[in-house]
N, C-alpha and C positions, 0 to 999 in steps of 0.2 A: 382187648386188642394190644397189643405191646408198642403199636406204632400210629398215629393218627391216616396215615397215608394208608393203611396194609388194605388189600382186597380178599375180603373171605373166599374159600373156597372150602369144597366138600365133594365127599365121593362122589356126591352126584354127578357134577363139575368134570373133574376127573373122568369120570366111564364114559360120559358123552362124547372126550377127547379121544377117547380109547377106541371107544365105537367108531369114532369117523376117521381116525389115522389108523390107528395100529389093533384092526378089527382081528386079529387072530391072537389081539390078551385079552380082549373087552369081556370072555365070561370066565375070568380068573376073579377069586376074593381080592377085594380092594379094604383096606380101612388107613384112617391116617396114625402116624407115628406120634407120641408126644417126644420134645425135643428143645432145649435151650437155645438151641438158632434163631438166630432173626431173620435169616433173608428167603429162606424157604422151606415149601411145606413138602412135607415127604410122605410119601406112602407105600405100604406094603403092596405087591401086586405077587399076586400067588405066593407060592415057597421060594422063587428063583429072581424076583427082579423086585425095583422099586421105579417109583415116581418120583421125581421134582421138577417142583415150579416156582417162581417168587412171591413170596408172598406181599411186595409192594414193589412200585414202581422203581425205586432205586435196587432194588436188585434185579433188577432184567438185564443188566447190562453185565453185572458180576455171572451169572448162572450162563450169557452166551459165552462170555470170554471163555469160563470154566470147558463148555462143551467144545470149542473151537481148541482149545491146547492138553483139555489131561490125554487126548490117547497119545500124547508124547511122552507121557508119562509113566505109560504100562510096564516099563523093566526096571523101574526102580528097584531096592532091596525089598522094600516092602509094597502090599499087594495097594493099587489105588482101583479105584472104582473103574470099571470095564462100561462105557455105554454101548447100547444097542439099537435106540430110534433114538432119533432127532425130530422133535414136533414144532409147530408156529399156531398158537392159537391168540385170541384176544379177549383181553375182559377190563374195558376200558382202556387197557395201555396194550399193544400187541405185546406176545412175549414167545419166547424158545421155553421148551421143558425136553428136560431129559429121562427114557426110560435106561435102567443100570439091571446090572446082575446084580443082586443080594449078595453082600459081602457076608458069610458067618462069621457070627462071632458074638463078643459083651464089647458094651462099651469100659474102654480102658479103666476104669476106675482101681485103685488100689485092690482092692480085692479079685479082683481079675489079674493079678500079674502076681503072679509067681516069685520072680527076681525082677528087684527094684533096676540092680547094677546091669544085667542083663538088658533089659528094657532102656534105661539109659543108654548104653552102645547100643542098642538097634535104632533106638533112632537117631542118635549122631552121626551111626553108619549111612543109614536113610538121608542125613542131611548133605552126607558131605556128596555123595552119589546125586540128590538134585542141583550141588552147586555146579558140577560138572558137566551140568546139558544146556546145549547152544541155546543162546539168548539172542540171538537174530531175530527182527522181527518180532520179537515178545515185549507182551504190553509192561512198562515202566510203571515202577511204584506211584500212585498218584490216585485221582479221583475212581478208576475202574477198579481196585481194590480197597477203597477203604482208607489210604494215604501206608497201608502198612507196609514199610521201607521207604519211605522217605527219609531226608534227613531229618533229625526229631526236635528241632530248634522252630522246623516250621506247625512243629504242633502245639506251642508253647501257649499261641491263643485262646484255644480248645481246652488245653490241660489245666494251667492256675484255676479258673475260672472252677473246674471239677474238684480241685482240689480244696477249695473253699469250700464247697456244698458239701464237703466228706466232714469238715469240721469236727463235727461231735464224734465219728469214728475211727479217724486216721490222726497222728503228729502229722499237722499241716507242715511247721516249722522246716522238721527231716523231710519230707515230701520233696517240698520243692528244695531243698538244698541237692537233693538227690538227682532232681531231675535236672540241676545246673548242671551238676558234673556231669551225664549222663551227656547233656548236648553238646556240653566242651567235649565231650573224646569223639568227634566227628568221623564220619565211615569214608576212609581213605583209598579204599580198594575199590575190584570192577564190582558191579552189579551183577548177583545171581538169582538163580531160580530163588524162590522161596513159597512159601507153603501160606504163610500169612496168619494163623488161625489153629495150631496146635495147642488145643485142651482136650479134657480128655472123653466129650463129644464127637469128637472128631477121629478119635484115635479108637483101634479094634484090636483088642486081645480074643488071643481062643488059645487051649491049652493051656493056658498061662503065662505065655507069650506075646508080645507085642506083634502085629500080625497086619495091622495094615493103616491107609491115611485115607477119610475120604473128605468131603466138602473145602473142594478147590477153588470156591470164588472171591476167595480173598489173595490168590497167588499173584504174582506180578513178578516183575527183575526189581530187585533193590538191596538196601542192607540188609544180610541175611541175618543180624542180631534179632529184627523181630522175628525171628525163628526161633533163636537158641535162649528168647523169655522162655521157653517152656521150663527150664531149670530151674523158676519158681513157679509156672504153672501147673503143670503137671509134672515132672520128674521128683520123687522119694529124693527129702535133704539128705540123706545117706549114700545116695547114688549122684549127688550135682556135681562135686570133683571127678570120677569117671568120665563124664558126661564134658564137661572140660578139656579133661585130660586127652582125650580120642579126639576132639575137633582141633585139638590143638590151639587156645583161643588166647592170645594177650590183654591185657588188660583192659584195654581200650573198647574191644569187643567185648570182655563182659560187663564193663559197666554201662556200654551201651544195653543191654543185653535187662539188666536190671532196669534201665530206662522204658523200657519196651515193657517188660512188667510192668511195670507201674502205670503206665498208661493203659495200658489193655484193661486194669485191675477198676483205675480210677474211673475212665468213661464209661465203663457197664455199669458198675455200681453207681454211680451219681445220676445216673439215666433211669436205670431199672429198680431201683431200690422202692419199696412205697408195694410191693405188690405183681408189678410187670413181667416182672421175669425172679423168683428165687432161686431159681435153681445158677443162674448164672450170676446171680447177687452172692452165692455160695463160692461160688465158685473162687469171685473175685476177692471176699474178704481171705480164704485162704491163700492166694499169691501175697497179698496186704501183710496175712500175718508173716510168711517165710520172709518176707521184707522187711520186716522188724517193723512195720508203721502201723498197727493198728494198735489203738488205745485200751 
């Protein structure tokens, strides 16, 4: 298990939930999907549906918030998961789970993207539309989204020890310098909706194009630079400038985006390396390489 508080689940447990709460789907084939995600277990249900449930207590509120707000994201220019059923269960801790339409396509890794620039522009257009979404009553960045989008300097107590732990892999002095500069470029705009976790696993490609954005558990209202970090964690370096220009980002926004990319990679790599989540560690090392920090 990746976390000591992780609650095991299996197909038999999910089938029991289906029989009790959604019996019209209980006879469909069910199997768990492999993923580098750390918060939710995902099961394919038949050909057209998926089931998501939290893997650990700290993820319960994240999924509940996603189920609350995801229907309001349905008109964005990239597809988002369509919720078909919301259930309630208990496995030590009470939790909500969701049954969604299956989104056809592949994880948006480079081999599934035909035109890197077009994909970068599609993501930029998606973010612009997301930022126009009304924020009244929406959850602020903080505990309910693992702090994605809060002021960067609030993450320094976690960040500096994590950088120190990676002294065998990264240039710690340069990483600290980048972090300090990013923190100094404080966000002064109005908080907007952000996805919070724009990595390849959460982006869907189909026919060579970016088509969808899944896993909204870390969404909230805060600093959009947390999403601009995709310029280093997902977007091909050749398309990075096109992404920035489409969004019209100034130097401070771009610097904070680098800070958020650094934060996501360092925190993940310092915790998950050593066999806990090799896929996520590879993604983190790629980001750190693009930031010029790997030794």
